[in-house]
N, C-alpha and C positions, 0 to 999 in steps of 0.2 A: 626551640626545644633545648639545644645544647648550651645556650647561654642563659636564657631566662629561667628555665626549670631549676638549675642549681642555685641561682640567686634567690629565687622565690623560696626554695626549700632549705636554704642554708647548707647545701651539700658541697663538699670539696669537689673540685673538678680540675682535670689536667687537659689542656688544649695542646694540639700539635699542628703546626703549619702544614697545609696540604703538600707543599713542596718538600718538606722534610720526609713525609710519608712516601711520596713518589720517588725520592732519591734512594731511600732505604726502607722498604715496607716493613722490615722486621722491627723497626723502631716502635711501631704501633703496639705490637704484642710485647715488646720489651718494657714499654711504659706501663702496660696493664700489669705485667708480672711484677715490676719494681714497685709501683705505687699501690698495688693490690686493688686495682680497679674492679668494680662490680658491674658496671654497665658501659657499653660502648655502642657506636653506631657507624655504619658506612653503607654505601650502595654496594650491590653485588660485585662491581668491578674491583672494589677494595679487597674483598675476601679472595677474589680470583687472582689478583696481583700477588697477594701473600702466598697463595698456592703455587704460583709460578716462580716467585723470586726468593722466598725464604728457604734457606738451606736446611737440610736435615740436622746438621750440626747446631745451627742456631735454634731450631725447634727443641732440641734436647736440653737446652739451657733454660727453657721457659717453664714457669709455673702459672698456669691459667686456672687453677682450682678456684680462685676468687671470683671469676667471671660468671655472673648470674644471668646476664642478658646481653646478647650481641644483636642489636637491631640491624636489620637488613631492609633497606627501603630505597626509594627514589628511582628505581629502574627494575626491569624484570629480574626475578630471582631464579637462578638456574639450579636445578637439582644436581647437576654435575659438580657445581661449585661447592654445594653443601656436602655432598658425598666425599669429595677429595679433602675438604677441610676437616671433616670428621675423622677421616683415615689418617691424614698426615699429622694432625695436632692431637690425636687421642692420648698420646703419652704425656701431654702437658697438663692433663686434667680437664681440658675443654670438653664439656658435656654436650652431646647433640641437642638436648632440650634447651640449652642456653641460646641457640639460634632463634631469634624472634623476628619473623617477617612482619612487616608493617605495610600498609597502603595509605598514602596520604595525597592530599591535594591542597594547593595554596588556597583555593576557594573555601576549603573547610578548616582553614588555619592549621593546616598540616595533617592532623590525625583523622583518618576515616575508620580504618580497622587496624587492630593490633593483636599480636599474639605474644605470649610470654612463657617463661619457664614452667609456669603452672599448667600450661596447655600440653606439655610434653613435646616431643619432636615435631617439627613443622609437618602439617598434613600435605600429602601429595595426591593429586588427581591425575590419572592417566587417561587422556581423552583422545578420541579418534581425530586425527588430522583432517581426514576427509569430511567428517561431520562438522568440525569447527569451521571449515571453509563455507559450509552451508548455514552457519550461524547457530548450530546446535552443539550442546555439550553432552557427549555420549561417552560413557566409560568404556575402556577397552584394555585388554592385556596384549594387544598387538605390538610387534616390535617397533612399528613406526609411530607409536603413540607420542603425543605431545604431553610432557609432564608439566603440570601447573602447580606451583607452590602456594598453599593457602596462606592468607595474610591475616588470619585470626578472626575475631568477632568484631562486629561493628561497635565502635566506641560509644559509650553511653550517651554522649551529647549529640550523636548523629542519628539520622534515619536514612537508610539506603533503600531505594526502590529500583525495580527494573521496569523500563518503559519501552514500548515499541517505538523505534526511532522516527518513523514518519508521522504517525498519529499522536505520539506522546501519551498513548493510553498505557496505564499501569498494567503490568503483567504479573502473573503469579510467581 
């Protein structure tokens, strides 16, 4: 995605070594601000690291109004991470709807489901932890709810079905 898509589309791209990001996470957002990046991607831990390591002073120097889509994939997406990011970086022009959760699998050549700015803020489901342990997704407003971040719609080239794990029978 990060290498072939820009080459195929003739789109300028800026790469950063992962170690440069890990040493100083603010570099990522500084590069977006400086080069007027419109799209970026990282796993949830990258956004969480920025929440923990980027100072308020550094945040105040950023202009992220250019950022149209910030993909978040490759690991579970935490609602606490999104909430804190939206709060801490709001003054930079980072819009909550720019957060774009994705779900991918190598077996699907990465992309299974995607969301984007056109979908608005990422959808959140509050599910009963007790019911999840029983294999059921039941909405709840209870304090101990597990919050699941939606990863958008199934990409057009894919078909996703739910099957019973033992019989492999397709479920509704």
